[in-house]
C-alpha positions in Angstrom: 2.4 6.2 5.9 6.0 5.0 5.7 8.0 3.7 8.6 11.4 4.9 9.7 14.2 2.6 8.8 18.0 2.9 9.0 19.8 3.2 5.7 22.5 0.9 4.6 23.0 -2.2 6.8 21.9 -0.6 10.1 24.3 2.3 9.8 23.5 5.9 8.9 20.7 8.3 9.5 17.0 7.3 9.9 14.9 7.8 6.8 11.4 7.1 5.8 10.8 4.0 3.6 9.4 4.6 0.2 5.6 4.1 0.0 4.8 1.6 -2.7 1.6 2.0 -4.7 -0.2 -1.4 -4.6 -1.8 -3.0 -7.6 -5.6 -3.0 -7.7 -5.7 -6.8 -7.9 -3.3 -9.5 -7.0 -2.0 -11.4 -10.0 -1.6 -14.6 -7.9 1.9 -15.1 -9.3 4.7 -17.0 -7.7 7.1 -15.4 -6.6 5.1 -12.4 -5.6 5.8 -9.2 -7.5 7.0 -6.0 -5.6 3.7 -4.3 -5.8 1.5 -7.2 -4.8 -1.2 -6.1 -2.3 -0.8 -9.3 -0.3 2.9 -8.8 0.0 2.5 -5.1 1.0 -0.1 -6.1 3.6 2.1 -8.8 5.1 5.1 -6.4 5.2 2.9 -3.7 6.8 3.7 -1.3 3.9 0.1 -0.9 2.7 -0.9 2.8 2.6 -3.2 4.0 5.4 -6.9 3.5 4.8 -6.4 0.5 2.4 -6.6 -3.2 3.0 -7.0 -6.4 1.0 -10.1 -8.6 0.6 -10.4 -11.5 -1.8 -7.1 -10.5 -3.4 -8.4 -7.0 -4.3 -7.5 -3.7 -2.7 -10.4 -2.2 -0.8 -11.0 0.8 1.4 -11.2 0.3 5.1 -14.4 2.3 5.3 -16.2 0.2 2.6 -14.6 -3.2 2.4 -17.2 -4.7 0.1 -16.4 -2.4 -2.8 -13.1 -3.2 -4.6 -11.2 -0.1 -5.8 -10.5 0.3 -9.5 -7.2 1.8 -10.7 -8.6 5.3 -11.0 -10.3 5.1 -7.5 -7.0 3.8 -6.0 -5.0 6.7 -7.6 -7.6 9.2 -6.3 -7.5 7.7 -2.8 -3.7 7.9 -2.7 -3.8 11.5 -4.0 -6.2 12.5 -1.3 -4.0 10.9 1.4 -0.9 12.6 0.0 -2.6 16.0 0.3 -3.4 15.2 3.9 -7.1 15.0 3.6 -9.1 12.1 5.2 -10.9 9.8 2.8 
């Protein structure tokens, strides 16, 4: 899920970056907020199995169905436990 990055200006031990939980829908605000799905997708920090379509978070397996907040939380919980969606 997270990528390995160096802590503190390129010095120090490698550590995993914190996985950010994306919003279910992009608010289309400028500047983009820290949890914006478009921003996370661009920075390649979107959790595995999720993508963005028409400014809404969708599952890779069913890209036509936007995920609600509850479905998004359930998806991330399943991924955290190590089970496939």
